[in-house]
N, C-alpha and C positions, 0 to 999 in steps of 0.2 A: 463143400464143406464150409459152414460159418461159425467159428468160433467167437465167442462174444466176451470182452473183457466186463464183469460184472461188478460194479463198484455199488450200489444199493440195490432196491428189489428189483430184478428183471421183468420188463414187461411181457404181455401177452405173447406178442409179436416176435421178441427175444427167444422166447420158451421155444414157439412153434418151429423157428429156425435152428435153434439148438438140436431139438429134436427130430429135426427132417433127416439126419446121418442114420441114426439107430432106431428110432420111432418109440421105442417104448421106455426109453432111459436116457441119460446126458451125463456122459463122462464130464467131468469137473477136477481142475488142480484148484487147490487153495492156498493162497498166501496167508499164514497165520498172524504175520507182523502188520500188513497192510489191511489184513480182514476184508479181502476181496477173491474173486476167483475168475478162472477162465473157463468158459463151458462149451462143449460141441464137439465136433468132429469125431475122428473113428480112434483115436488112440489119447490116453491120457498125457503122452510125451507132447501133443502137440499143444494141448491146453498147457503144460506145465512152460513151452517155448514162448507163448504168447506171453505168461507172468515175466519170464526172465528177460523179455523184451523191455519190456517195461519197469526193468529195474528191481523185480523181485530178486532175493537170493535164494538158490536152489535149497539151503539146508532148511528154510521156512516152507517150504511147498510141498503139499501132499496130496495124492490122489485119490478119489472117491467118485460114486455115481450117485445120481439122483433120480428116483423114480417118481414123477410127478402123481401116476395113478394112485400109487400104495402112499404117496408121500412119505418116502423112505430113503434113508440114506445108507449106502453101504459103504466100505472102507477098504476095497480090494484094487490095487492097481500094482503094475510092474516098477513104477516110478517109488513105490513105497520101500523097497528093497535097499536097505541100508546099514549095513552090518557096522559102519561106522557111528551111525545114531542108535545103536541098540535094535533095530529093526530089522530081521532078518528074514521076513516073511512078505508077500504081497499084501499082507492083512496089517493095517496101522495097529500096533501091540500096546502103547501108551494108552491106557484110559484119557488121561488129561489131553493128548492130542487128539483122539477121537471125538471127544466131548466139545473142543474147538471147532475142529472141521464141520462136525454137524451143525452147530449154531449158527457158523457163517453160512453155510448152505441153506438152511431153513431162512435164514434172515436174507437170502437173496431169492428165493423161489417161493417161499409160502406168503 
């Protein structure tokens, strides 16, 4: 399982390594403050931990998936369940947060 911390655009080698686990999509955790992401592995929580280990704050980390074939971002993850931040489901509810997550994911993968 390879999880990469991506600060700029991911290389094709990094994308291939992140796709190795799930083959059709990449699980990511996005730090909205630092505008970086961690991607790869089997669980969003693994990506979240990489960000936490690199100094990110949990309150600004959100989970999503990147499907490179469809060039699509989806916003569902267990790490997104946060009643204290008014997000009571796996899906990111706040449109502004969704927009930020999508912008960062697209910048790193497109």
